N, C-alpha and C positions, 0 to 999 in steps of 0.2 A: 240376912246375915247382919250381925251387930259387931262393929269394931270399937273396942274401947282402948283409949290410949291418947293420941294427940292428932290434931290437924295442923298442917303447915301450908299456908296459902297466902293470898294477898293481904290478909289481916294479921299475918305473923303466926308464930307458934302458940298453941294453947292446948291444955288438957281438954279432951272432948270425946264423945262417942258419935259414931256415924252409923245409921241404919240403912241398909241396902235392900231393895226389892227388885228382882229381875235385872240386876246390874246397875240400877240407878239409885241415887241418893234420895231417900224419902224423909229423913229426919236427922237432925244434929242437935247436940246439947251438951251441957256440962256433965262430966263424969260423975256418976252417982245420982243423977236426976232422972234416969230412964224409968218410966213407970211400967214398962212391959218386960222387965227383966225375966229372962228364962224362956221367952218365946222364940228366940232366934238362935241359930248357930253363932257362937260368940268367939272372937279371937282378939288378941292384943296386938296393936301395931300403930302405924302412922298412916294417915290419909292425906294425900297431896293432889294438886292438879296434875293432870298428865303432862309430861314435859314436851317441849318443842326443841327440835334441832334447827337452829336459826341460820346456819350457813353450811351448805354442803356443795360438793361437786360430785354427785353420785355417778356421773358418767365414768369417772376414774375407776369404778368398781371392776371395770374390764381388766385392769392390771392385776396379775397374779404373782408377780415376782418383785423382788426388791428393786425400787427405781435406781437408776445409775447415779453415781455421785455427781455433784455439781451444784451451781447456784439454782435457786428456785426458778428463775426466769428460763433457764435452759430446759427445765422439765415441763413448765406449764404455759410458756408463751406461744401464742399462735403465730404462724401456722405450722412451724417446724419443731416445736417442742416435743419432748418425749410423749406426753399425753396425747397431743394432737396426731402424732404419727400412729399411735395405737388406735385411736378412734377412726382414722382414715382407712386403716387396714382391716378393721373388723366388720363382720356382717351385722345387719340389723338384728338378726336372731341372737347373735352372741352378745350384743349390747343389751338386748331385752333381758336375757338370762341374768346378766351381771346386775342390772338394775333391780330386777325382782329379788335377787339374793340380798342386795343391800336393804331393800324394803322389808324383807322378812326378818333381817337382823333387827331393824328398828322396831318392828312389830313386837318381837319377843322382849325388847327392852321397854315396852310400854310407850314408845314415842307416838304422840297423837297428831303431830304436824311437823312438816319439814319445809324449809325455805332453801331452794336449790338454784344456784347459778348454773343454768343449763346451756352448754355450748351446742354447736352444730345447727344453729338457726331454727327455722320453722320445723324441720323434720326432727331435730333433737327434742324440741318441746313436745311434739306429737308422740314420739317414742316414750318419753317420760310419762305422759298421761296413760299410755297403754300399760306400762309397767306397774303403775299405781292402781289400776282399775280393780275394784273389788276388795281393796285393803282398807282397814279402818284408820288410815293416815291421811290427814288433809295435806294437800300439796300446794305449795306456792312456788310457781315456776317463774324465775326471772331469766328469760331467754336472752340470747345474744344474736343480733343480726350479723350476717356474714359479710355483706358488701360494704366497702368504704370507697367513696363517700356513701353514707347511708342511703339506701334506695327506699323511697316512700312506700312503694307497693309491698316490698318485703317486710318493712317495719309494721305496716298495717296488718299484714297477715300474721306476723309473729304475735302481735298484741291481741289478735282474735283467739289465738291458741293458748298463749301464756298469760301470766298474771302481772307481767311487767318486764323490765329489762335489767339485767345485771351486767355491767361493763367491767373491764379489767382495771384500769386506773387512769388518772389524769396524766400520768407520764406516758401512757401508751395510746390514749384516745384523745383526739383533738378537742378543743373547746367547741368547735362547730358540731362534731359528732355528739358530744354530751348534751349540747343545747337542743339539737333536733330530737334526741331520744327523750330528754326530760320533758320537752314540750308535748310530744306525742303521748307520753305516759299520763301527764296531767290532763290532757284533753279527753282521755278515755277512762279516767279514774283508776289508772294502773300505777304500779310502784316502780321506782327507779333506784337501783343500788349500784354502789361503786366501791372497789378496793381502794385503800388509801394508806400511805405511810407504812407500807409493808416491809420492803427491803431497805428503804432509806427515807429520811424525813421529807415530807412534802408540806408546803405551806397551806394552811386551811383555805386561803383565798382561792387556791387552785381547785381543790376538790369540793368546795362548797358553792362553786359557781359553775353551773346552776345547782341549786340545793337538792341533794339526794334525799330519799326517804330512809336509806340505810347505808352506813359506811362499814366496811369490813377491815378488820385488823387494827390499824393505828398502832402497830407494834413499835414504830420508831417515832411516834408523836411525842412532843414535849408537853410538859404540864400546861404551858400557856396555850398550846394548840388544843388541848382537851377542854380548856375553858371556853374557847371560841366555839367548839363543837357543841358543848353543853348549851351555851347561850343561843345557838342556832336551833336548838331543839331537835337535833338529829340523833337517832339511835345508832349504837355501835355494836356490831357482832364481833366477838373475839373468839379466837381458836388457839388456845395456848399450846396444845400438843403439836399442831402443825408448825407453828412459829418456832417451837423449841428445836425442831429438826434442823433449822437453819440459824441457830444461835441467837434468837431474838425472842422477846416476850412483850406483850402489852403491859402498860403500867396500870395494873388492876387496882393497886392501892390508891393512886390518884383518882382513878375513875370512881371508886367508891366514895372517897372523900369529897369529890366535886359534885357528886350526885348525877353522873351521867346515866342515861338509860342504856343499860348493857344487856345484850343477849349473848347466848353461848351457842357455838357451833363446832362442828368437827372437821370442816374443810374437806380437803381432797381425800376421796376414799382410797386412792392408791397409797396414801401415807398411813392412814389409820382407819380402823373400823368405825362406823358411824355410831359410836356408843356415847351417849351423853353422860352416862355414869362414870366412865373412864375420864371424860373431859372434866367433870366436876372435881373428881379426886385429884387429878393432876394439877388443876388450877389451884386448888387449896394448898397442896403440898409444895408446889413450885413457888408460891409467893413466900412461904416460910423459908425455903432454901435461899432465896434472895434477900431475906430479912426485910421483906416488904409485905407483911401479912394482910390478908383481907378476911372479913368475917364469913363464916359459913352461911349466914343468912343472906348476905349480898350475892353469893354465888347461887344459892338456891333460887333466889328471885330471878336470876339471869336465865334459868332454865324453866321455871314453873310459872312465873308471874308476868314479867316484862314482855316476853314474846306474845302472850295472848293479848296484852294491851296493844302492842304494835300491830297485831293482826285485826284489831277492832273487835275482839271478843273478850272484854274484861270479865264477863261473867264466868268464863272458863277457868279463870284464875282464883275463883273463890269456891270452896267446898260447901255446897248448899243444895237443897232440893231445887230441881229445875235447871241446874247448871247444864249448858249446852254440850259439854264434852265430859264423858264419865271420868271420874278421878281414878287414881291408883291407890291400892292398899299395899303397904310394905310391911313385911314382918320384921320390924325394927323396934328397939327399946324406945319408948315415947318420952323419956325424961329430957333429952336435948335433941329434938327432932331435926333441926337444921344441920347440926353436926353429923348426925346419923345418916341423913339422906345424902349429904355431900361426900362423905368418906366411906360409906359402907354398903351402898346399894349395889346389888347385882340383879340380873334377870331372875335368879332363883329365889329372890326375896319378894317378888311380885305375886300377890295373892289373887287368883281369879275371883271375880265377883259377878260374873254373868249368870244367866238363868241355869240353875242346876249345878253351878260350880261348887267344888269342894275344896277345902283348904288343903294345899299340897303338903306332903310330908316334910319334916325338918331335914335339911341337908347338912 
């Protein structure tokens, strides 16, 4: 199959063609320079790296009703928050079905990797692995130990199953807990993530000591806080839809201007479907509603480029032969690809490119 139109990847947007064979990229070039024109099924569109959902709590998929009103802490704080009561009352089979449903939604959306803050200790991480088995989605599980003070044996077992640890916040976890977790993650080559400045401002000295690999939200961070985070070289995952439910938003304009490494996530599955396309559009429109606009290119990078770099797979963020993760083909006008991808993508615009795949009908 030959796609003529544009590429949008780590090198930015550009007119290009991309040739696929058996679902993989075998050639790219400038539009009009293809010497084998007419030998492939051809379509017009935009080719992008497959997106990453960089912050989820997919265990929340178990919830099928509107969550009760109240502050976010009442809903998600362990051990008596709404979410944790649901998890405690549900069977392993029910949790597995819910997780698989969330994975299936992400598969249809073309998501190639997900970073999940997984509750319920070792067993929660194991259940997540079972749910993802056989699906074409890379899973990065940041589990959470159950015991406080942290038990060394539990933490070691968790790090054998998971890819690291994701904690609540410096407001809820002591410095001793965070230090033990960070040290264990470093010793095993695992990742340590932490929520920060979500409901109210926290000073960077609190959540950067010890230094995490990933911060979540910073919805209440001041510009000066963002400068400190940038200088510390810590990536930030933002979740605008989830924050909006509780009347807050990350300062995406300052993040773009300051040059932070920003990733995009969908947060709690009981609040929103894990759709990165909805998240992109909401983030773009929301910044304009607040008269603090960001560029479509910045948001596109937060879903398509920066997460792959954070995961240590920068080649997955560049559309080229030999890329380790197959890209997506979107049936979109190629003239302004970043804007098109951020504001207009749906699962129905994703074109199958695997062996024997045929272009779907126009909807």
